N, C-alpha and C positions, 0 to 999 in steps of 0.2 A: 541597553547596557553596553559599555565600552569593553571590547575584548582586548586583552593585553598579551596574549600568547599566540603562537602559530599552531596551536592545537585545536582540534575539533572532534566532535562525536557525531557519528553517522548512524541513524536508526532506520531499519526497515519499518514498514507501517503495519501491514495486515498480519495479525496474530502476534506481533511484537509490541506495537503500541496500541493496537485496536483488536478487540475480539471480533473477528470476521473480516469481510472483504469491503474495502472502500468503494470499489466499483459496483459491487452488489448493492450497497446502501444507496448509491447515487441512482442506479437503475430502478430500485424500489421506489425512491422518491419521485422519479419522473413518471413511472407507471401509475402511481396513485394520483398524480395530477393530470392524468389523461393524455400523456404525450404519446403513448402507443398502446397497442393491445397485447394480450397474452401471447399471441402468435408472433408479434414483433420481438418480444423479449425472450422467447423460448430459446433461440439460438445462443444468445448471450448467457442465459442461466445454465444451459446444458454444457456449454463450453467451459464455463467457470467450474462446474462440478467435476467434469471429466478431467480438466487440467489439475485441479486441486487434489483430486483423489489419486491421480497417477503420480504427480509431483516429479515427473521425469524430464530430463533434459532432451526431450524429443522435438526436433525442429518442426515436424508436422503439427504436433500438439500446440507448440508455442505460436506458430503461424495461425492456427485455427482460433486460438484464444485472442491473439492480437487483432485479427479481423473482427471478431465478435465484440471486442472491447471498444473499438472505435466506430463501428457501423451504427450502433444504436443511438449515438448522439448526432449522427450525420443529418444535415438539413435543419438543425436547430440553432437559434441565436446564441452566440457566446455569452453575452451579458445576461440573458435569461437563464441559461444553464448555471452560470456562476451564482446568480441570486438564489436559484433552487439549491445549489450546493451549500449555501449558508444555512438554509432551512434544514437540509439533510444533516449537516453537522450538528445543529442544535437538537434535532429530533432523534437521530439514529446513532451518529458517531460519538457524540459527547458521552452518552450513558454507557458506551461500550469501551471506553478508554481504560487501559490498565494504569491505575494510579501509581503502582510500583515503577512502571517504566517512565512515567512523567517525573517521578521523584529523582530517578537516575539522571534524566535529562536536565532537570533543574540544578542538580549538583554540579554538572558540567558548566552550566551558565553561571552559577555562583563562583566558579573557579576562573571565570573570565574566558571560558572556551566557547566556541560557537557550536551550535546544535543544528544539524541538517537532517531532514528526512530524505531517504533514498528509496524509491518505490517504483514498481511496475504500474501503479495506478496513474491516472491522468495527472500531469504535473499541475494543472490548474487547481484540482481538488487537493493535491498534496500541499500546495502553497497556502491554500485556505486553512487547512488543518494546522500548519506550522504557525500561521499568523494568529489563529485563535489561541494557541498554546504559548505564544510568546517566544517561539524558537526563531533561529536565525533565518532559515529558508528551507527550500525543498527542491529536489530534482526528481522528475518522473518521466513517464512516457508522454510524448508531445503529440497532441491531437492537432491535425491541420485545420486551419480556418481560412476562409477567403471572404473579404467584405463583411466580416463580423459573423459569418455563418460557418459552423463546423461542416467540413466536407465528408466526414465519415472515414477519412484516411488518417494514417499516422505519419508524422514527420520522423524519419529515421526508423529505428527498430524498437521493439518492446524493451523497456529497461528491466532486463531479467538476467540472472546468472552473471556471465562474464561482462555483459553490457553495463551492469551496475559498477563493476570494478573500473571499467574504462571511463565511465562518467565521473567516478570518484577521483581518478587520477587527473582528469581534466579540471575538475573543480579545485583540487588541491593546487594545481599550477596557477590557476586564476587568482586564488586567494592567499597563496603563500603558506599553505599548510605543510608541515613536515609529517608525512603519513606514518613514519615509524613511531611518532609520539602521539598519534591520533587513536581514536577508539571507534569500534563499530559493534553493532548489536543486531541480532536477527534470531528468528525462531526456526529457520529452515536451512537444511543442508544445501538447497539450491543457491543459497547466498554465501557459500564458502568463498567464492572469489571476492565478495565484498568484505568478508571477515578477514581473509588473508591479505588484503590490500593494506592493512594498517598494522601497527605494532602491538595493539591492545584489543584483540577481539573478545567478545563476550556473547554468550547464548542467553536468550530470554524465551521462556516457554518452548524449549527446544523439541523438535521432532526426534524420533528414535535415532536416526543416523547422526544428526548433529549432536545429540547428547553423548553418543559414543565418542565422536571426534573430540568434543570439548573435554570429556573425561581423560582421554588419551593425551591431549595437549596441555591439560591443566588450566584451561580457560575458565574464567568465572562463569557461573551459571545462576540464573534467576528464574524461578518458576512461580508465577502469580496465579496460576489456575487452581481452582478448587477441585477436590477429588481427582488429583492429577493422574492417578493410574487409570481410572475409568475414562477420563477425558482423553488421555493419550491414545487409548485403544479405539474408542468409539466416537469421540467428540467430532473430528472432522467429517465423518460419514453422516452422523446424525444431524449436524448443523446444516450441511448442504442439502440433505433430503428435506429437512424442515423448511429450508429456504423456498423450495418450490411452492409450498402452501401459502406463503405470504402474498403471492401474486394473484390469488383469487379473492383477496380481501377487497371490500368496497373501495372504490376510488373517489376522489374528491370532485371530480368534474368530468365532463364529457371529453372524449378523445379529440385532440386538436390535429387538424390536417397539417402535414409538412408543407 
């Protein structure tokens, strides 16, 4: 689709576009295909739960999550992981997408505006999601690779908090977006830098702190969750605890040595 304006809409992914964690679904798909054992994945899962439950701008927590987020793909072939990523999208991600969020994104595309995903999840996976949904593109945390193999390290820093806003400004300069006429969407107060970087912020499935801020500022709010009150109070805790159980389900093959 030809884009006729200098406007764009930027969407967070986890719990804004998708019910759950992109990185968790990728880890689950790799585990079930025998890429690593429960002990290999435990650091990643526990770091995910701890970070998601605290939700604080704590550098130590962010660094701990960043290390866990890249280490678990270290030593694996990039093309093979991307192929698994498509299977993960079809099996886990697609059924968990918020149709309401997709409809909002499509309305921007129909208006000739670009739609970008902005996420702390691996950029390769974010781009795959964007491609499947017909969005313009995606920016995310960049996993380092050498000779077609992931090193387990990250290029730059985790795309989180203020880093999202910095990446957004860079993207706007590269593509000629006028940020005061652009839109951004997120569920988390941690994304306030992303929301405040544009002239038209909106909250989708907001957490309690973001809901208060959105009400105070008069930002549009969209909540696509069922049983919102219960979900708001217990959903994040229950979903992360339940996540631990999925890693004891039968896998599809024997473990592959790195």
